[in-house]
N, C-alpha and C positions, 0 to 999 in steps of 0.2 A: 166370258169377259175379253179375255185376252186368247189371240187366238195362236198357236207356237206351229209358224212355218219352216220352209227350209226355200233358198232360192230357187231358181228354174232350172237353172245350170250351172253348173261348176266343170272344169276343163282344165287339168294342168298336165302340165310337159317340163321339161329340162329352163325351160325358156321363163318358166313361172307360170301364173294361177290367171287364169278369167272366170271369174263370178258373176253373171246375168241372174240380178236380181228377181226384177221382172220385167215381159215384155208386153204386156198391154195392162189397161184396167189404173192407170193412175196417171193424174197432166201437172204436178207439181212434187218436186225435189230437194230435198234440201241436203246439205251436209250440216251437222250439228257438230261442235267442239265448246264440252264441258269440263272444267275443272273440276279434281280431287275434290271432294268434301261441300262440291253446293248443292241444291235442289233447283228443280225446271219441274213447271209444269203445275200443277193445283189447276189446273182449268179438265174442261173437255171442249169438244165438239158437235155440234148440232148435227150436222152435215155431211161432215169424213169419217172416212175408212184412215186410219192412219196408221201406215206402217214401220220399222223399224228394223236395221241391220247394223249390226256392231261391227264398226272393223277396228276398232282397237277398243281398250277397256274395260269395265266394269260395274253396275250400278242398280241397285235396287229398285224395283216398279211398284209400289201400290196404287191398286184400282180398285174404282169403285160402283156401283149402281145401287140407285136406292141402300136397303140395309146390307147388303150384300157389299161382301172387304176383299179381296183377293191381292196378298204379295207373292213378288217373282224374284228371282236372282238374274240377269243376265251378263254374260260377259264376250270374247270377242267370239265373229262367227256367228254370233244366238242373230235371231231373224223373228219378227211376232206383229199380227197385227191387235190395231185397237178399235174396239169398234163405236159407231155413232156414239155418243151421252155417257162415255164410260168415265168418270175422273177418271185422270192419274196424274201421281207423282213422281218424279225421280229421286233418288239421292246417290250421287259420283263416287265410290269408294278410288277411282282411280281418275285418270285425265283421260277422258272419253270421246273417240268420234264416231258418231253415228250419221246415218244415212238414212233421213228421213222422208216418206212418201204421200202422198194424198189423193186418194178417187179423183176428190171434187174442185182442191185448190181452197187454202185460207182466207181467198181476197175476193168476198162473194159482190156479185154484179152490180150490189145499190152503195158500195162504196166499203161496208163493216166488215169485220176480218171475225170467221167461224172458228172465236177462242173467247169460248165462256167460263171467268174467273168462277173459281168455288163463290164468291161471295152473291153474284148475282143470280 
């Protein structure tokens, strides 16, 4: 359900670091900040593959597809992909900054959003 990946390229020298997360295949990129102790998610995307890179912080991720359930712990520097139709919920242990990227974008041509809540 969740695919752990690495950035495409990392370069580091005395000036600092350049991390290339992706270089093709994604249409929408967001920066998400979440405070320690909050939950986000409890939804899935029918059409989008959603990726994340953890800039700062730490959180738990619960994922489910049908009867299959998995739990993960992520921290600064981790990167992963959530496939379409996988229900996901984030529980933040620390103030966290994520880069989120979607292969199609959540705003659909008909004006609706590809964000399906658990109750739908």
